[in-house]
C-alpha positions in Angstrom: 110.6 126.5 101.1 111.9 123.2 100.0 109.4 120.4 100.7 110.5 117.1 102.6 111.0 114.0 100.7 107.9 112.7 102.4 105.9 115.8 101.4 107.1 115.4 97.9 106.2 111.7 97.7 102.8 112.2 99.2 101.9 115.0 96.6 103.2 113.1 93.7 101.3 109.7 94.5 98.2 111.8 95.5 98.1 113.6 92.0 99.0 110.2 90.3 95.9 108.7 92.2 93.5 111.7 91.2 94.7 111.3 87.3 93.6 107.7 87.8 90.3 108.7 89.0 90.9 107.0 92.6 89.9 109.3 95.2 91.8 108.6 98.3 94.6 110.1 100.5 98.2 108.9 100.9 100.0 109.2 104.0 103.8 108.9 105.0 105.1 106.3 107.4 108.3 105.3 108.9 109.3 102.2 107.4 109.9 98.9 109.5 113.4 98.4 111.1 114.1 95.4 109.0 113.4 97.5 105.9 116.0 99.5 103.9 115.8 103.2 104.8 112.8 104.1 102.8 110.1 106.8 102.8 106.9 104.6 103.0 103.8 106.0 101.0 100.6 104.4 102.2 97.6 104.5 100.2 94.5 104.7 102.2 92.2 101.7 101.1 89.2 102.7 103.3 87.5 104.6 100.6 88.4 102.2 97.8 86.2 99.5 96.3 87.7 96.1 96.2 88.0 96.4 92.4 90.0 99.7 92.7 92.2 97.9 95.5 92.7 95.1 92.9 93.5 97.3 89.9 96.3 99.2 92.2 97.5 95.9 93.4 97.9 94.0 90.1 98.6 90.5 89.8 101.1 89.6 92.5 101.5 93.1 93.4 102.9 94.0 89.7 100.9 97.3 89.5 102.1 98.5 92.8 105.5 97.6 92.1 105.2 99.6 88.9 103.7 102.7 90.5 106.6 102.2 93.4 109.2 102.3 90.5 107.9 105.6 89.0 107.9 107.1 92.3 111.3 106.2 92.6 112.3 107.4 89.1 110.5 110.5 89.0 111.0 111.8 92.7 114.7 111.3 92.5 115.0 112.5 88.8 117.5 115.5 88.6 118.3 115.2 92.3 122.2 115.1 93.5 123.0 111.5 94.7 122.8 112.8 98.6 119.4 114.2 98.1 117.9 111.0 96.5 116.3 108.5 98.7 114.1 105.2 98.5 110.2 105.5 98.3 108.3 102.4 99.1 104.6 102.6 97.9 102.0 100.3 100.1 98.5 99.4 99.9 96.3 97.3 102.3 99.5 95.9 104.1 100.8 94.2 101.1 104.3 95.0 101.6 104.7 93.4 105.0 102.7 90.3 104.0 104.9 90.0 100.8 108.2 90.4 102.9 107.0 87.5 105.3 106.5 85.4 102.2 110.0 86.3 100.8 111.5 85.4 104.4 109.9 82.1 104.1 111.1 81.7 100.5 114.8 82.5 101.8 114.7 80.3 104.7 113.2 77.3 102.8 116.1 77.8 100.1 118.8 78.1 102.8 117.6 74.9 104.4 117.7 73.2 101.0 121.3 74.4 100.1 122.4 73.3 103.5 120.6 69.8 103.4 121.6 69.0 99.8 124.9 71.1 99.2 123.5 72.0 95.9 122.7 75.7 94.7 118.9 76.6 94.7 117.5 78.7 92.1 114.7 80.7 93.0 111.4 81.5 91.0 111.4 84.7 89.1 111.2 87.7 91.5 111.1 91.3 90.8 114.4 93.3 91.0 113.3 94.7 94.5 112.2 91.3 95.7 115.4 89.9 94.6 117.4 92.5 96.7 115.2 91.8 99.8 116.1 88.1 99.6 119.7 88.9 99.2 119.5 91.2 102.1 117.7 88.5 104.1 120.0 85.8 103.3 123.3 88.0 104.3 122.5 87.0 107.8 123.8 83.5 107.0 127.4 83.2 106.9 127.6 79.9 105.1 125.5 81.1 102.1 126.0 83.3 99.2 123.7 84.7 96.7 123.9 85.9 93.2 121.5 86.8 90.3 121.7 84.9 87.3 120.2 85.6 83.6 118.5 88.5 82.0 115.3 90.4 82.9 112.4 89.2 82.6 113.9 85.9 83.5 116.7 86.9 86.0 117.0 84.6 88.9 118.4 84.6 92.4 120.7 81.7 93.1 121.6 80.6 96.7 124.8 78.4 97.4 127.1 77.3 99.8 130.0 79.7 100.4 133.0 78.3 98.6 136.0 78.0 100.8 138.9 79.8 99.3 142.3 78.7 100.7 
């Protein structure tokens, strides 16, 4: 019997945590409405010591982002495109807090571009965070976004839509 995407994700992440000697459980949750259609894998922080949470989180979520990247790569490997799906790995509510921060960054950039008429280049963000800000700013018909540069210094640029007549 084929396991569901959620079950595969939970099993994979639980095994990864076991290999890392981090004894906790993983649950699957429905992603928030504003989030892309993603299978949310939530690491239970209750049995973890603060040092374990920090080790899994990393600096500015970089370790959590790496775990999420591995989940998406490994769990979609060898699957037909119709069978693939996005996985979001969360711990201690980090993803929702970070989304609120990205929303604020996007709103500030939109205000600045509208006030000055000049483009605004945002500080370096991960590829996933750049996608989120692109998506947030799609709501503004008068603004456009693009990425510029090469990793690891790729930047998101926000500017006014150029009128093409």
